[in-house]
N, C-alpha and C positions, 0 to 999 in steps of 0.2 A: 802420858799414860792415863788410862781411865780405870779407876778402881784399884783396890789394893792387890798387890801381888801375892799369890798363894805361896806359902812357905811350908817346908817340911817341919814337923814338930821335932824338937831336939831329941836326940837319942839318949836313952837312959844310960847313965854311966855304968850301971851294973849289967847291961846287956852283954851276954857272952858273944864272942866272935872268934873265928879261927881263920888263919891264912895258910894256904898251901901252894907249893910250886907244882905245876902240872905240865907234863909233856904230852901233847896230843898226837895220836897216830890216826890221821883221817883216812877215810876210804877203807876201813877195816871190814872184815866180814860180819862183825857184830859189835854192838856197844858193850863195853865192860871195862873193869879195872884190870890192868895188866900187871899191877904190882907196885912196889915202892923200891926205888933204887937210888942210893946215895941221897936220900931225903926228897927225891922227886917222885911224885905220883904219876904213873904212866896210865893214860886212859885211851882206850881204843874207841873210835867213833865211826859209824858208817857214813856220816855226812862228808861231803867233799869240802876242801878248804877254799871255797869260792863264795863270794857274795855273803860273807859273814855266817854261812850256814853251819860251819864247824863250831863257831863260838856259841851260836844259839843252841846247838845240840849239846855242847858241853854244859851250859847252864841248865838246860832241861834235864840232862842225865844226872848231874850232881844233885840237883834239887830233889829228884825222885829217889835216888839212893839214900840221901841223907834225911829225907822226910821233912824238908823245909820248903816254904814257898819259893818260887823262882825269883821273886824280887829280893830274896835274902842272899842270893848267889850273884857275885859281881866280879867280873874280870877287871882287875885293877892295873895290870900291866901285861904287855905281850899280845894284844888283840890281833896283831898281824903276823905273828910267828907261831911256831909250834910250842915254844916254852912260854908259859903264862903264870901269873900270880893271881890266885883266886881268893877272895875274901868271902866267908860264909858267916852271916849274922844269925844269931839265935842258936848257936851251937858252940860248945866248948871244944878246944883242941883234942882232948882225950876222947870225947864222944864222937868227934869227926873220924878219928882213926878207928875207933871201935865199929862204927857203922859202915866203914869202908872195908872192914875185915882185915885191917893191918895191925901190926904191932904198935903199941902205944909208944910215943916218943920218949926218949930218956930225958930226965930233967937235968 
């Protein structure tokens, strides 16, 4: 290898993050949050579930709604199914629920 490998700076231990389970409904008539059911956030997307377009649309949609950069939204599980686990860096769980217009989770 030539030259040093670029590495990510370590994440600050105090950086807030939230994880949410999402069920995607692709090919809907419009993008939007369809609600929270049994702890699962239901999201409608106009994108079709082909060629990773629904995943890209989900990241773009959540970043826009939550007011965070797209790089802070990461699908950590379920990239090939409708049920996904999404981690959002830079936002606390209570703020995530508030920005999505949902009831805050019970402690």
